[in-house]
N, CA, C and O atoms as a GROMACS GRO file, in nm:
protein
  560
    1MET      N    1  12.296  10.343   5.952
    1MET     CA    2  12.262  10.224   5.940
    1MET      C    3  12.145  10.166   6.057
    1MET      O    4  12.143  10.167   6.180
    2LYS      N    5  12.024  10.101   5.920
    2LYS     CA    6  11.904  10.054   5.994
    2LYS      C    7  11.897   9.913   6.024
    2LYS      O    8  11.914   9.845   5.922
    3PRO      N    9  11.870   9.818   6.170
    3PRO     CA   10  11.878   9.699   6.176
    3PRO      C   11  11.797   9.620   6.114
    3PRO      O   12  11.687   9.587   6.158
    4ARG      N   13  11.870   9.563   5.947
    4ARG     CA   14  11.792   9.486   5.866
    4ARG      C   15  11.908   9.398   5.804
    4ARG      O   16  12.024   9.434   5.784
    5ILE      N   17  11.853   9.279   5.780
    5ILE     CA   18  11.921   9.218   5.720
    5ILE      C   19  11.874   9.138   5.619
    5ILE      O   20  11.764   9.082   5.626
    6LYS      N   21  11.950   9.128   5.522
    6LYS     CA   22  11.799   9.133   5.388
    6LYS      C   23  11.853   8.977   5.315
    6LYS      O   24  11.772   8.893   5.275
    7VAL      N   25  12.023   8.957   5.307
    7VAL     CA   26  12.066   8.848   5.230
    7VAL      C   27  12.185   8.793   5.339
    7VAL      O   28  12.258   8.876   5.393
    8ILE      N   29  12.204   8.606   5.378
    8ILE     CA   30  12.300   8.561   5.458
    8ILE      C   31  12.377   8.436   5.311
    8ILE      O   32  12.317   8.364   5.231
    9THR      N   33  12.493   8.453   5.325
    9THR     CA   34  12.573   8.446   5.195
    9THR      C   35  12.638   8.326   5.241
    9THR      O   36  12.714   8.377   5.324
   10LEU      N   37  12.658   8.219   5.244
   10LEU     CA   38  12.732   8.127   5.249
   10LEU      C   39  12.817   8.060   5.147
   10LEU      O   40  12.780   7.992   5.051
   11GLY      N   41  12.957   8.095   5.190
   11GLY     CA   42  13.049   8.053   5.071
   11GLY      C   43  13.071   7.922   5.108
   11GLY      O   44  13.089   7.899   5.228
   12VAL      N   45  13.073   7.799   5.001
   12VAL     CA   46  13.050   7.680   4.957
   12VAL      C   47  13.204   7.650   4.880
   12VAL      O   48  13.275   7.738   4.832
   13ALA      N   49  13.232   7.517   4.883
   13ALA     CA   50  13.311   7.451   4.826
   13ALA      C   51  13.261   7.394   4.674
   13ALA      O   52  13.329   7.409   4.573
   14ASP      N   53  13.196   7.361   4.674
   14ASP     CA   54  13.117   7.293   4.577
   14ASP      C   55  12.945   7.313   4.566
   14ASP      O   56  12.857   7.250   4.624
   15LEU      N   57  12.936   7.415   4.475
   15LEU     CA   58  12.786   7.485   4.455
   15LEU      C   59  12.675   7.368   4.463
   15LEU      O   60  12.592   7.366   4.553
   16GLU      N   61  12.680   7.281   4.372
   16GLU     CA   62  12.614   7.229   4.346
   16GLU      C   63  12.549   7.111   4.436
   16GLU      O   64  12.431   7.079   4.452
   17ARG      N   65  12.675   7.054   4.492
   17ARG     CA   66  12.686   6.975   4.629
   17ARG      C   67  12.583   7.054   4.740
   17ARG      O   68  12.486   7.004   4.796
   18ALA      N   69  12.628   7.178   4.752
   18ALA     CA   70  12.544   7.262   4.816
   18ALA      C   71  12.381   7.278   4.803
   18ALA      O   72  12.297   7.275   4.893
   19LEU      N   73  12.366   7.294   4.689
   19LEU     CA   74  12.250   7.339   4.620
   19LEU      C   75  12.194   7.181   4.655
   19LEU      O   76  12.119   7.189   4.753
   20VAL      N   77  12.203   7.062   4.613
   20VAL     CA   78  12.129   6.952   4.644
   20VAL      C   79  12.137   6.914   4.813
   20VAL      O   80  12.052   6.849   4.873
   21PHE      N   81  12.229   6.955   4.856
   21PHE     CA   82  12.209   6.943   5.016
   21PHE      C   83  12.041   7.003   5.082
   21PHE      O   84  11.941   6.952   5.134
   22TYR      N   85  12.092   7.153   5.036
   22TYR     CA   86  11.982   7.274   5.075
   22TYR      C   87  11.797   7.258   4.987
   22TYR      O   88  11.680   7.274   5.020
   23ARG      N   89  11.867   7.222   4.880
   23ARG     CA   90  11.676   7.215   4.797
   23ARG      C   91  11.706   7.029   4.812
   23ARG      O   92  11.707   7.016   4.935
   24ASP      N   93  11.714   6.979   4.791
   24ASP     CA   94  11.660   6.807   4.794
   24ASP      C   95  11.698   6.813   4.934
   24ASP      O   96  11.593   6.825   4.997
   25GLY      N   97  11.771   6.811   4.993
   25GLY     CA   98  11.807   6.767   5.165
   25GLY      C   99  11.696   6.805   5.274
   25GLY      O  100  11.633   6.732   5.350
   26LEU      N  101  11.694   6.927   5.256
   26LEU     CA  102  11.643   7.009   5.380
   26LEU      C  103  11.504   7.033   5.324
   26LEU      O  104  11.415   7.052   5.407
   27GLY      N  105  11.464   7.036   5.153
   27GLY     CA  106  11.338   7.084   5.149
   27GLY      C  107  11.311   7.225   5.053
   27GLY      O  108  11.207   7.243   4.991
   28LEU      N  109  11.436   7.327   5.053
   28LEU     CA  110  11.389   7.514   5.100
   28LEU      C  111  11.411   7.536   4.920
   28LEU      O  112  11.519   7.538   4.862
   29PRO      N  113  11.272   7.551   4.856
   29PRO     CA  114  11.243   7.598   4.712
   29PRO      C  115  11.399   7.656   4.644
   29PRO      O  116  11.490   7.681   4.724
   30THR      N  117  11.419   7.671   4.516
   30THR     CA  118  11.482   7.762   4.514
   30THR      C  119  11.497   7.742   4.337
   30THR      O  120  11.476   7.632   4.286
   31GLU      N  121  11.525   7.832   4.274
   31GLU     CA  122  11.508   7.845   4.116
   31GLU      C  123  11.634   7.764   4.032
   31GLU      O  124  11.630   7.738   3.912
   32GLY      N  125  11.775   7.724   4.150
   32GLY     CA  126  11.869   7.672   4.124
   32GLY      C  127  11.925   7.761   4.115
   32GLY      O  128  11.879   7.872   4.140
   33ILE      N  129  12.102   7.723   4.057
   33ILE     CA  130  12.203   7.833   3.982
   33ILE      C  131  12.186   7.899   3.876
   33ILE      O  132  12.151   7.847   3.770
   34ILE      N  133  12.199   7.973   3.886
   34ILE     CA  134  12.170   8.109   3.826
   34ILE      C  135  12.303   8.176   3.818
   34ILE      O  136  12.409   8.140   3.869
   35GLY      N  137  12.277   8.285   3.742
   35GLY     CA  138  12.406   8.393   3.681
   35GLY      C  139  12.531   8.301   3.651
   35GLY      O  140  12.631   8.308   3.723
   36THR      N  141  12.524   8.208   3.536
   36THR     CA  142  12.647   8.094   3.502
   36THR      C  143  12.716   8.167   3.409
   36THR      O  144  12.832   8.142   3.375
   37GLU      N  145  12.623   8.289   3.350
   37GLU     CA  146  12.652   8.369   3.253
   37GLU      C  147  12.756   8.467   3.252
   37GLU      O  148  12.784   8.528   3.149
   38PHE      N  149  12.818   8.486   3.370
   38PHE     CA  150  12.936   8.596   3.356
   38PHE      C  151  13.008   8.513   3.452
   38PHE      O  152  12.973   8.407   3.504
   39GLU      N  153  13.117   8.585   3.467
   39GLU     CA  154  13.249   8.543   3.565
   39GLU      C  155  13.252   8.552   3.672
   39GLU      O  156  13.270   8.660   3.729
   40ASP      N  157  13.235   8.438   3.733
   40ASP     CA  158  13.227   8.422   3.911
   40ASP      C  159  13.072   8.425   3.974
   40ASP      O  160  13.062   8.426   4.096
   41GLY      N  161  12.943   8.426   3.884
   41GLY     CA  162  12.840   8.484   3.873
   41GLY      C  163  12.756   8.397   3.951
   41GLY      O  164  12.661   8.421   4.026
   42ALA      N  165  12.823   8.269   3.909
   42ALA     CA  166  12.700   8.165   3.979
   42ALA      C  167  12.685   8.158   4.115
   42ALA      O  168  12.786   8.155   4.186
   43VAL      N  169  12.546   8.155   4.176
   43VAL     CA  170  12.485   8.144   4.284
   43VAL      C  171  12.342   8.061   4.294
   43VAL      O  172  12.275   8.019   4.199
   44VAL      N  173  12.321   8.053   4.394
   44VAL     CA  174  12.162   8.038   4.431
   44VAL      C  175  12.143   8.037   4.572
   44VAL      O  176  12.193   7.998   4.677
   45PHE      N  177  12.008   8.122   4.502
   45PHE     CA  178  11.936   8.169   4.634
   45PHE      C  179  11.788   8.104   4.684
   45PHE      O  180  11.717   8.052   4.598
   46PHE      N  181  11.751   8.107   4.806
   46PHE     CA  182  11.637   8.053   4.887
   46PHE      C  183  11.604   8.154   4.975
   46PHE      O  184  11.665   8.211   5.065
   47ASN      N  185  11.439   8.169   4.905
   47ASN     CA  186  11.378   8.281   4.964
   47ASN      C  187  11.322   8.252   5.079
   47ASN      O  188  11.211   8.199   5.080
   48MET      N  189  11.404   8.286   5.221
   48MET     CA  190  11.342   8.258   5.340
   48MET      C  191  11.206   8.299   5.402
   48MET      O  192  11.112   8.327   5.328
   49ASN      N  193  11.197   8.302   5.522
   49ASN     CA  194  11.082   8.428   5.562
   49ASN      C  195  11.119   8.565   5.608
   49ASN      O  196  11.231   8.580   5.656
   50ASN      N  197  11.038   8.666   5.599
   50ASN     CA  198  11.054   8.764   5.612
   50ASN      C  199  11.084   8.829   5.558
   50ASN      O  200  11.072   8.944   5.600
   51GLY      N  201  11.151   8.807   5.413
   51GLY     CA  202  11.190   8.832   5.313
   51GLY      C  203  11.356   8.803   5.283
   51GLY      O  204  11.429   8.868   5.207
   52LEU      N  205  11.377   8.729   5.336
   52LEU     CA  206  11.534   8.695   5.373
   52LEU      C  207  11.595   8.649   5.318
   52LEU      O  208  11.559   8.537   5.355
   53ILE      N  209  11.683   8.625   5.236
   53ILE     CA  210  11.737   8.573   5.133
   53ILE      C  211  11.882   8.451   5.145
   53ILE      O  212  11.995   8.499   5.153
   54LEU      N  213  11.869   8.336   5.145
   54LEU     CA  214  11.991   8.274   5.176
   54LEU      C  215  12.060   8.236   5.072
   54LEU      O  216  12.007   8.145   5.010
   55ALA      N  217  12.151   8.271   5.035
   55ALA     CA  218  12.324   8.269   4.917
   55ALA      C  219  12.371   8.138   4.931
   55ALA      O  220  12.415   8.101   5.039
   56LEU      N  221  12.366   8.068   4.840
   56LEU     CA  222  12.536   8.018   4.814
   56LEU      C  223  12.580   8.040   4.731
   56LEU      O  224  12.528   8.054   4.620
   57TYR      N  225  12.730   8.051   4.775
   57TYR     CA  226  12.800   8.119   4.663
   57TYR      C  227  12.963   8.105   4.678
   57TYR      O  228  13.042   8.156   4.758
   58PRO      N  229  12.981   8.001   4.552
   58PRO     CA  230  13.153   7.989   4.577
   58PRO      C  231  13.276   8.036   4.625
   58PRO      O  232  13.335   8.119   4.555
   59ARG      N  233  13.322   8.004   4.720
   59ARG     CA  234  13.412   7.998   4.861
   59ARG      C  235  13.506   8.148   4.747
   59ARG      O  236  13.506   8.271   4.755
   60PRO      N  237  13.570   8.054   4.656
   60PRO     CA  238  13.656   8.178   4.598
   60PRO      C  239  13.621   8.292   4.522
   60PRO      O  240  13.700   8.386   4.509
   61ALA      N  241  13.498   8.292   4.465
   61ALA     CA  242  13.428   8.393   4.441
   61ALA      C  243  13.334   8.521   4.496
   61ALA      O  244  13.279   8.626   4.462
   62LEU      N  245  13.366   8.402   4.644
   62LEU     CA  246  13.320   8.540   4.727
   62LEU      C  247  13.458   8.590   4.818
   62LEU      O  248  13.446   8.679   4.903
   63ALA      N  249  13.561   8.539   4.796
   63ALA     CA  250  13.664   8.605   4.846
   63ALA      C  251  13.709   8.721   4.703
   63ALA      O  252  13.763   8.832   4.710
   64LYS      N  253  13.684   8.678   4.635
   64LYS     CA  254  13.747   8.794   4.496
   64LYS      C  255  13.668   8.897   4.487
   64LYS      O  256  13.703   9.003   4.433
   65ASP      N  257  13.546   8.875   4.543
   65ASP     CA  258  13.408   8.970   4.507
   65ASP      C  259  13.419   9.119   4.678
   65ASP      O  260  13.375   9.231   4.708
   66ALA      N  261  13.528   8.984   4.750
   66ALA     CA  262  13.497   9.081   4.873
   66ALA      C  263  13.660   9.171   4.904
   66ALA      O  264  13.677   9.268   4.980
   67ASN      N  265  13.763   9.101   4.818
   67ASN     CA  266  13.875   9.163   4.775
   67ASN      C  267  13.925   9.095   4.899
   67ASN      O  268  13.961   9.172   4.988
   68ILE      N  269  13.933   8.979   4.919
   68ILE     CA  270  13.990   8.892   5.065
   68ILE      C  271  14.040   8.811   5.056
   68ILE      O  272  13.982   8.724   4.991
   69SER      N  273  14.176   8.776   5.110
   69SER     CA  274  14.206   8.622   5.074
   69SER      C  275  14.154   8.532   5.144
   69SER      O  276  14.126   8.543   5.263
   70LEU      N  277  14.131   8.396   5.044
   70LEU     CA  278  14.052   8.298   5.056
   70LEU      C  279  14.115   8.236   5.170
   70LEU      O  280  14.103   8.129   5.111
   71ASP      N  281  14.136   8.224   5.212
   71ASP     CA  282  14.139   8.126   5.403
   71ASP      C  283  14.088   8.025   5.434
   71ASP      O  284  13.967   8.037   5.411
   72SER      N  285  14.116   7.911   5.482
   72SER     CA  286  14.042   7.816   5.579
   72SER      C  287  13.925   7.845   5.630
   72SER      O  288  13.920   7.949   5.696
   73PRO      N  289  13.811   7.768   5.616
   73PRO     CA  290  13.676   7.791   5.692
   73PRO      C  291  13.706   7.752   5.840
   73PRO      O  292  13.773   7.663   5.890
   74SER      N  293  13.631   7.853   5.890
   74SER     CA  294  13.595   7.785   6.028
   74SER      C  295  13.507   7.778   6.084
   74SER      O  296  13.440   7.881   6.088
   75SER      N  297  13.447   7.641   6.168
   75SER     CA  298  13.273   7.666   6.183
   75SER      C  299  13.269   7.713   6.301
   75SER      O  300  13.154   7.679   6.329
   76SER      N  301  13.304   7.764   6.388
   76SER     CA  302  13.301   7.829   6.494
   76SER      C  303  13.282   7.953   6.563
   76SER      O  304  13.275   7.982   6.683
   77GLU      N  305  13.274   8.029   6.440
   77GLU     CA  306  13.268   8.165   6.461
   77GLU      C  307  13.140   8.248   6.422
   77GLU      O  308  13.126   8.367   6.451
   78ILE      N  309  13.022   8.149   6.332
   78ILE     CA  310  12.930   8.172   6.344
   78ILE      C  311  12.837   8.084   6.365
   78ILE      O  312  12.900   7.980   6.351
   79SER      N  313  12.688   8.045   6.399
   79SER     CA  314  12.600   8.020   6.353
   79SER      C  315  12.432   8.039   6.324
   79SER      O  316  12.378   8.136   6.378
   80ILE      N  317  12.354   7.951   6.244
   80ILE     CA  318  12.225   8.014   6.170
   80ILE      C  319  12.159   7.958   6.246
   80ILE      O  320  12.157   7.836   6.253
   81GLY      N  321  12.089   8.039   6.321
   81GLY     CA  322  11.964   7.951   6.418
   81GLY      C  323  11.778   7.924   6.307
   81GLY      O  324  11.707   7.995   6.236
   82HIS      N  325  11.776   7.817   6.343
   82HIS     CA  326  11.645   7.803   6.258
   82HIS      C  327  11.541   7.802   6.392
   82HIS      O  328  11.606   7.740   6.477
   83VAL      N  329  11.437   7.833   6.441
   83VAL     CA  330  11.356   7.868   6.506
   83VAL      C  331  11.213   7.781   6.479
   83VAL      O  332  11.162   7.825   6.376
   84VAL      N  333  11.124   7.663   6.543
   84VAL     CA  334  11.036   7.588   6.525
   84VAL      C  335  10.949   7.611   6.664
   84VAL      O  336  10.996   7.653   6.770
   85GLY      N  337  10.825   7.576   6.640
   85GLY     CA  338  10.771   7.580   6.709
   85GLY      C  339  10.747   7.478   6.847
   85GLY      O  340  10.701   7.511   6.957
   86SER      N  341  10.785   7.369   6.811
   86SER     CA  342  10.799   7.264   6.903
   86SER      C  343  10.903   7.143   6.888
   86SER      O  344  10.925   7.093   6.778
   87LYS      N  345  10.972   7.095   7.015
   87LYS     CA  346  11.079   7.011   7.043
   87LYS      C  347  11.004   6.848   6.897
   87LYS      O  348  11.052   6.746   6.848
   88GLU      N  349  10.923   6.894   6.892
   88GLU     CA  350  10.919   6.783   6.803
   88GLU      C  351  10.961   6.782   6.665
   88GLU      O  352  10.970   6.696   6.578
   89LYS      N  353  10.997   6.978   6.678
   89LYS     CA  354  10.988   7.008   6.503
   89LYS      C  355  11.149   6.989   6.483
   89LYS      O  356  11.209   6.972   6.376
   90VAL      N  357  11.210   6.995   6.630
   90VAL     CA  358  11.331   7.042   6.592
   90VAL      C  359  11.397   6.892   6.606
   90VAL      O  360  11.488   6.875   6.524
   91ASP      N  361  11.372   6.780   6.690
   91ASP     CA  362  11.396   6.658   6.655
   91ASP      C  363  11.355   6.604   6.503
   91ASP      O  364  11.417   6.504   6.469
   92ALA      N  365  11.253   6.660   6.401
   92ALA     CA  366  11.242   6.609   6.308
   92ALA      C  367  11.358   6.683   6.191
   92ALA      O  368  11.431   6.619   6.115
   93ILE      N  369  11.353   6.792   6.198
   93ILE     CA  370  11.450   6.865   6.146
   93ILE      C  371  11.584   6.823   6.109
   93ILE      O  372  11.653   6.799   6.011
   94MET      N  373  11.586   6.828   6.281
   94MET     CA  374  11.794   6.725   6.284
   94MET      C  375  11.763   6.612   6.212
   94MET      O  376  11.845   6.574   6.127
   95GLN      N  377  11.624   6.531   6.235
   95GLN     CA  378  11.705   6.404   6.155
   95GLN      C  379  11.665   6.380   5.980
   95GLN      O  380  11.650   6.274   5.919
   96LEU      N  381  11.657   6.510   5.936
   96LEU     CA  382  11.636   6.557   5.778
   96LEU      C  383  11.711   6.580   5.760
   96LEU      O  384  11.754   6.514   5.664
   97ALA      N  385  11.811   6.685   5.816
   97ALA     CA  386  11.937   6.739   5.816
   97ALA      C  387  12.085   6.625   5.780
   97ALA      O  388  12.176   6.614   5.697
   98LYS      N  389  12.024   6.545   5.926
   98LYS     CA  390  12.113   6.395   5.935
   98LYS      C  391  12.122   6.322   5.769
   98LYS      O  392  12.204   6.298   5.681
   99LYS      N  393  11.993   6.308   5.797
   99LYS     CA  394  11.957   6.216   5.615
   99LYS      C  395  12.004   6.262   5.511
   99LYS      O  396  12.090   6.200   5.448
  100ALA      N  397  11.951   6.393   5.468
  100ALA     CA  398  12.088   6.479   5.392
  100ALA      C  399  12.162   6.462   5.370
  100ALA      O  400  12.179   6.435   5.251
  101GLY      N  401  12.297   6.461   5.481
  101GLY     CA  402  12.412   6.454   5.477
  101GLY      C  403  12.510   6.528   5.591
  101GLY      O  404  12.631   6.537   5.613
  102ALA      N  405  12.352   6.587   5.665
  102ALA     CA  406  12.456   6.681   5.781
  102ALA      C  407  12.462   6.570   5.878
  102ALA      O  408  12.398   6.472   5.915
  103LYS      N  409  12.632   6.670   5.912
  103LYS     CA  410  12.718   6.604   6.065
  103LYS      C  411  12.631   6.711   6.213
  103LYS      O  412  12.634   6.821   6.268
  104VAL      N  413  12.564   6.578   6.213
  104VAL     CA  414  12.495   6.620   6.395
  104VAL      C  415  12.631   6.669   6.483
  104VAL      O  416  12.714   6.595   6.536
  105THR      N  417  12.627   6.788   6.482
  105THR     CA  418  12.764   6.809   6.595
  105THR      C  419  12.719   6.783   6.736
  105THR      O  420  12.801   6.735   6.814
  106ASP      N  421  12.586   6.812   6.779
  106ASP     CA  422  12.514   6.813   6.904
  106ASP      C  423  12.421   6.760   6.862
  106ASP      O  424  12.391   6.790   6.747
  107ALA      N  425  12.342   6.668   6.931
  107ALA     CA  426  12.210   6.644   6.895
  107ALA      C  427  12.132   6.719   6.994
  107ALA      O  428  12.181   6.800   7.073
  108ALA      N  429  11.987   6.682   6.986
  108ALA     CA  430  11.869   6.826   6.998
  108ALA      C  431  11.870   6.735   7.183
  108ALA      O  432  11.884   6.615   7.207
  109ARG      N  433  11.851   6.850   7.276
  109ARG     CA  434  11.859   6.817   7.407
  109ARG      C  435  11.789   6.931   7.497
  109ARG      O  436  11.794   7.042   7.445
  110ASP      N  437  11.744   6.926   7.584
  110ASP     CA  438  11.739   7.028   7.645
  110ASP      C  439  11.845   7.112   7.668
  110ASP      O  440  11.957   7.066   7.691
  111ARG      N  441  11.817   7.260   7.664
  111ARG     CA  442  11.944   7.378   7.698
  111ARG      C  443  11.884   7.455   7.858
  111ARG      O  444  11.777   7.458   7.920
  112PHE      N  445  12.040   7.515   7.877
  112PHE     CA  446  12.009   7.565   8.008
  112PHE      C  447  11.938   7.696   8.011
  112PHE      O  448  11.933   7.774   8.106
  113TRP      N  449  11.879   7.709   7.880
  113TRP     CA  450  11.837   7.880   7.877
  113TRP      C  451  11.684   7.859   7.890
  113TRP      O  452  11.609   7.955   7.872
  114GLY      N  453  11.632   7.729   7.923
  114GLY     CA  454  11.453   7.663   7.915
  114GLY      C  455  11.417   7.621   7.786
  114GLY      O  456  11.298   7.598   7.764
  115GLY      N  457  11.513   7.606   7.684
  115GLY     CA  458  11.473   7.566   7.542
  115GLY      C  459  11.471   7.416   7.500
  115GLY      O  460  11.443   7.339   7.591
  116TYR      N  461  11.496   7.360   7.373
  116TYR     CA  462  11.516   7.253   7.278
  116TYR      C  463  11.641   7.296   7.218
  116TYR      O  464  11.625   7.416   7.194
  117SER      N  465  11.728   7.269   7.190
  117SER     CA  466  11.817   7.238   7.055
  117SER      C  467  11.924   7.185   7.015
  117SER      O  468  12.014   7.164   7.097
  118GLY      N  469  11.936   7.155   6.898
  118GLY     CA  470  12.069   7.078   6.859
  118GLY      C  471  12.178   7.148   6.717
  118GLY      O  472  12.180   7.268   6.694
  119TYR      N  473  12.215   7.100   6.681
  119TYR     CA  474  12.306   7.159   6.625
  119TYR      C  475  12.350   7.055   6.510
  119TYR      O  476  12.318   6.938   6.533
  120PHE      N  477  12.422   7.082   6.382
  120PHE     CA  478  12.425   7.012   6.281
  120PHE      C  479  12.551   7.127   6.160
  120PHE      O  480  12.554   7.250   6.155
  121GLN      N  481  12.608   7.060   6.107
  121GLN     CA  482  12.695   7.104   6.018
  121GLN      C  483  12.627   7.064   5.898
  121GLN      O  484  12.550   6.969   5.894
  122ASP      N  485  12.656   7.136   5.803
  122ASP     CA  486  12.620   7.121   5.638
  122ASP      C  487  12.743   7.071   5.587
  122ASP      O  488  12.850   7.060   5.649
  123PRO      N  489  12.708   7.030   5.422
  123PRO     CA  490  12.844   6.982   5.412
  123PRO      C  491  12.964   7.082   5.365
  123PRO      O  492  13.051   7.024   5.300
  124ASP      N  493  12.979   7.192   5.381
  124ASP     CA  494  13.058   7.258   5.399
  124ASP      C  495  13.111   7.311   5.533
  124ASP      O  496  13.218   7.371   5.545
  125GLY      N  497  13.015   7.279   5.646
  125GLY     CA  498  13.099   7.308   5.797
  125GLY      C  499  12.983   7.391   5.805
  125GLY      O  500  12.937   7.395   5.919
  126HIS      N  501  12.928   7.452   5.729
  126HIS     CA  502  12.821   7.626   5.824
  126HIS      C  503  12.759   7.543   5.914
  126HIS      O  504  12.698   7.448   5.865
  127LEU      N  505  12.760   7.558   6.056
  127LEU     CA  506  12.710   7.557   6.181
  127LEU      C  507  12.548   7.574   6.190
  127LEU      O  508  12.512   7.690   6.168
  128TRP      N  509  12.456   7.493   6.214
  128TRP     CA  510  12.318   7.523   6.217
  128TRP      C  511  12.321   7.504   6.380
  128TRP      O  512  12.397   7.442   6.454
  129GLU      N  513  12.193   7.594   6.406
  129GLU     CA  514  12.097   7.558   6.540
  129GLU      C  515  11.984   7.496   6.492
  129GLU      O  516  11.940   7.530   6.382
  130ILE      N  517  11.937   7.422   6.547
  130ILE     CA  518  11.769   7.404   6.508
  130ILE      C  519  11.725   7.392   6.666
  130ILE      O  520  11.759   7.302   6.742
  131ALA      N  521  11.633   7.519   6.698
  131ALA     CA  522  11.596   7.534   6.840
  131ALA      C  523  11.412   7.603   6.859
  131ALA      O  524  11.334   7.649   6.775
  132TRP      N  525  11.402   7.584   6.975
  132TRP     CA  526  11.274   7.554   7.040
  132TRP      C  527  11.310   7.652   7.147
  132TRP      O  528  11.399   7.637   7.231
  133ASN      N  529  11.225   7.759   7.133
  133ASN     CA  530  11.251   7.877   7.237
  133ASN      C  531  11.082   7.888   7.326
  133ASN      O  532  10.991   7.964   7.293
  134PRO      N  533  11.078   7.811   7.417
  134PRO     CA  534  10.944   7.790   7.491
  134PRO      C  535  10.908   8.005   7.531
  134PRO      O  536  10.827   8.052   7.610
  135ALA      N  537  10.974   8.054   7.468
  135ALA     CA  538  10.927   8.220   7.478
  135ALA      C  539  10.917   8.273   7.392
  135ALA      O  540  10.858   8.381   7.399
  136TRP      N  541  10.970   8.223   7.254
  136TRP     CA  542  10.899   8.269   7.110
  136TRP      C  543  10.832   8.231   7.086
  136TRP      O  544  10.827   8.110   7.109
  137GLU      N  545  10.721   8.295   7.020
  137GLU     CA  546  10.625   8.231   6.936
  137GLU      C  547  10.662   8.225   6.750
  137GLU      O  548  10.662   8.320   6.672
  138VAL      N  549  10.686   8.106   6.726
  138VAL     CA  550  10.668   8.108   6.555
  138VAL      C  551  10.541   8.010   6.493
  138VAL      O  552  10.474   7.917   6.539
  139GLU      N  553  10.549   8.093   6.347
  139GLU     CA  554  10.463   8.027   6.272
  139GLU      C  555  10.516   7.929   6.207
  139GLU      O  556  10.618   7.956   6.145
  140ASP      N  557  10.462   7.781   6.200
  140ASP     CA  558  10.501   7.731   6.106
  140ASP      C  559  10.436   7.693   5.997
  140ASP      O  560  10.496   7.639   5.905
   0.00000   0.00000   0.00000
């Protein structure tokens, strides 16, 4: 296996609500909900950086597709990191997410590792960290 990730899929309770949060609230570009002509095919794709795709897929359809039981979601198992070029950009995105309906779980602050970050949960409880790391160069 090569060290490569192309798609991160988030299981969501309400596809339309999740679309509105990410597209209208956070400003991520998308064609909207596609695949509705297929049973369990409705999905939303966002083209991120370097060819990465963020997908939103209904939780029951994701569980069915993966042949697993639909369990209760847990927000403590993974976080998605969005790295920016300054503390001010961290603050701006945290405010944007809050305005869009995110739940801020830990306000942006200086971290023990030398950077600055904050955490929020999207409407489905998916955990995001917005971070500035002085050791990483980021193109904004």
